[in-house]
C-alpha positions, 0 to 999 in steps of 0.5 A: 450895733445898729438898730434896723428899723422894721417894715413898719417903719420903712412904710412910714417913710413912704416909697422907697423906704427901704432904700432910704434905711438902707442908705442911712445904715451904710452912712452912720456906719461908714468908716467903722470896721464893718460887715453889711449883709442884706437879705438878698445876699442870702441867696448863696449861703456859703458866700455870705458865710465865708464873708462872715468867717473872713470878717471875724478872722475865723476858720471857714466852714461849709454849711449847708442851708437848711431852708431854700427860697421857693417864692417867685421874685414877682409874687404875681408868678406864684399867686394864681388870683394875684388880681384879687388880691391886688384889688383888695389891697388897693381898697384897703391897704393902698398905702402899702402898695407903691406904683 
């Protein structure tokens, strides 16, 4: 079992913090009997479940998701006043915004 640092830890790593964490996870678990599932994989829940079932060597079940992602890939498309929000973020929380 591996501990996955949270988003505040990624932020402390600077730009590309999440990518650095992912690379570290892959390196630490290399050669182990592992299954790696990223958040983005869950866009197709049944494929992820099938991957898990195969890894565990158990019977596959079809399970319908209870929730679905409704946000846009680019948050600016879903927020009417995104420029106002972005300006406030740049003013008060610039260290969270990576250009």
